[in-house]
N, C-alpha and C positions, 0 to 999 in steps of 0.2 A: 319461294327459293331451292336452289336448283342443287341437285350432288352432281358432279362431273368425276366421274372414274378417268383418270391418265393412263395412258399408256405402261407405265413404268410398275403400276399397281397403285402409284399414292393416289388420293384422292384430294379435291380443293372442293370447297363450297362457295358458290356466287348469290348476289341477293337477284331480285326481280329485273334491275334493270340491266343484267349482264354483268354489272360491275361488283366488283367486291373484294372483301381481301381474301387471298390466297392463303391456304394454312397448309402446310405440307405435314405429314405425319412420315418421320425418316426411317429409311429399313435399317435395322443393326447391320446387315451384310454389307449394302450399299455404303455406309459411314465408315465402317471399317476398312473396305477398298479406297475410300478416299484417302483416309488419314495415315497410312500403311505405304510405305513403300513396297513396287511390286515384287523388286529381289527379297524384301525381307520375309514374306510369306513362304518362302523356298527353303533360305538358311536361316532362319529363327530358333529352331528346336535344335540344329547343332551349334550352331552360335551358342546358348542358353547352356548346352551340355560342355560345352569345352569350356566356359566360364565355371560352372559347376566343379569339372575335373580340375581346374586349376587352382578353385579354392582349398578342394580337399586335399590336394597334394600339397599347396602350403600348410594347411595344420595339421597333417601330418606330418611335414620337416618339423614344425616348429615344435610339436608336442615330443616327437621324436629328441628335438635339441634340448626341451627341458629335461625330458628324462635323463638323458646322457649328463647333462649337467648336474640331475639331483647325484645320479649313482656316480660319478666322480668326486661330489662333493661329502658322499657321503664316506667313500674310500679313504679322503684325505682327514678327516675327520678319527675315522677308525686308526689309520698310519699312527697319527699325532696321539691318540688317545692310549696306544699300544706303545708307543715309543717314551710316553709319559709315564706310563705304568713300568716298563723296564727300568728306565731311567731310577725311579723312585725304590725299585728292588735292590739296583746297584748302589744305590746311595746310603741304603741301610744295612748292606752288606761291608761296605767301606767304615760305615760309621763304627759296625760291629768288630770287626777284625782292630780296628784304634784302639776300642775300647780295653781289647784284651792285650794289647801292646803297652796302652798305658797302664795297667796294672802290673805287668811285667816290669816297667821302668821303675813304677813306685814301691816295688819288691826290692831291687837293687840300688836304691837310691838310699844314702848314709853317709857320713863324714868322720872324721879321726876323733869326735866327742860325743855329746849326747843322741846326735841324730845315727840310730842304730838300723839294721835291714828290715825292712815290711813295717816301719813304721808308720810312715805316709800311706801304706796301703789299707791300714786299719778300718777307714770310713768305706772303701770299696768292698772289702771284706763284708763288713757288717751290713751292707745292700745283699750281696748275694747271700748271705744267712737268710735273710729276712725274704726273699724270693723263694728259696727252699722250703722255709717253713710256710707259707701261704699256699705253696703248691703241694703239699705234704711230702717232699723229698725228691718229685719227679723233675724239678728243673735243674739241668745240667750247671754246672760251677763256671764252666768256659762261656757256656750261654746267659748267665747272670753277668760277668762281666763285659759280654757284649751288648746287653741289655743297656749298661750302665752308659756305655760309649754311644749309644743312639740317643738317650736320655740327653746327653750332656751337648752332642753335636745340635739336637734338636732345640734346644735352650734358646738360645740367639735368633734364628729364624722364625720359630713362633712368638718370640716377644716382639719382633720386628712387625711380622703379621698385624699383632696385635695393636701394638701402636700406630700402625698404618707410614711405616717410615720407609720410605724408598731409600736402599741402601747402595750405594757405590757397587757393580759387579766385581766382585772377588775373582784374581787369577789365580792360575795353578802356581805359580812363581809364587804369589804371595802366601798360598799354601805351605809352598815346600819352605821358602824362608821362616815360618811357625814352626815347622820339624826340626829345622838346623837349631831355632834358638832353642825350643826345650830339651833338645839334645844336648847341646853346648853348655847349658846352666848344669843339667844334671852332671856332665862328666868334670864341670870346673868342681861343682860342690863335693864329688867324691876324689879328684886328682889334688885340689889344692890342699896346702897343711896350714888351716887355720889356727889363730891363735885359739879361738872358742866358736863354740856352736853359735853364740851369739853375734860374733862376729861374721860368721857366714849368712845366717839367716837375716842380719840386717842387711847385708851387702846383695843378697839374692831379693831382698824386699824393694830396695833402692832400683836394682835392675829389672825388678816386673815392671815399675813405672815407669821406666825407659822404651821397655817392649811392649806397653800400653800406646803412650804416645804413638810408637813408631809404626804398629801393626792396625791401631784403631781409634784412640783419642775419644771415642763417645764415654758421656757421661752414665748411659746406662749399661756398658761393659765395663766399667768401673764399679758401679754399684752393685750389679751381679755378682761380679768376679768376688769381690772383697765380701760379699753375702753368705757365698758358697764356700769361702775360704772358713766363715765364720761357724758355720754349720758343721760343717766336717768336723772340727776343731772339738765342739761341744757333743757332737756325736764319740770322741775319744777323749772326752776330760779327765779321767780316771788315770788314762795313759801320760799326759801332761804332768811333768812336773818341773818344767822350767819356760821362761820366757819366750825361748829361742824355737822351743818345740813348738809353742801355739804359733809362732812366725813361720815354721815350716809348713805347718799345714795350707794357712792364708797365701803361701809362696808357691806351693805347690799347685794347688785347686786354684789359683788365681790365672797362674801361667797354665794350667789346662782347659781351662776355660778360654782363654785367648786362641790356642789352639784348636780346641772343637768348634769354637764358634765360627774361627776363620775355614774351617774342614765343612760345617756343615750348610755354611753361606754358600761357598764354592759349590757342593753338591747338590741343593736346593732351588740355585738360580739355571741348574741347566735343563 
């Protein structure tokens, strides 16, 4: 057997008769030149660099877009949070002012018989005295009435949230109508010449039922308002000497709950 050197550097093996299988050992450079276009060897590095640059730019743009969206989302969330906090503070302020006005209305509510001035304000005054005792006299009187307004205005919204009830959106006109109702009833009690306090209190009691149907009509408001009226009457039971006075407590605080419930729902829905 003989081995013959080829001109290109490859080797072949032949058998003794001059014939045999030729085994080629390929060169790496030769194979690379045969399998790759000639022009590619010139421009391959530039093409790869161009593709890398495009990929980098696309990745950079995508990253920048994600960062911009994150910043925008964070800004929107921050503005919403600030707006919600601002609305909450405004709501508490309005409820506090309403609580002070509600006390003033209770002080000036009277008829020409057994309902004398400041009679229906006794439970509100008792609540403020309790706050002052707990704060060792540091709690201002006006702040106590404002706190009562906040509590009254938050009762129904908290109850709605606890029960998971979806309440219809309250409009500003609905709140204004409730204000007109409570002021109109108070004016009628003071100005009309009633034959007795029982007549006035029963008429007010029936009117509360009509107003409840007009403004709300839900069983929760009916039960809560009636319970609230009874609780306020119990806190001032020593002052009650007639059935009409008991009805006055129920009438006034039931109507007050209708007003504060309407106002509280309107403010907390914003």
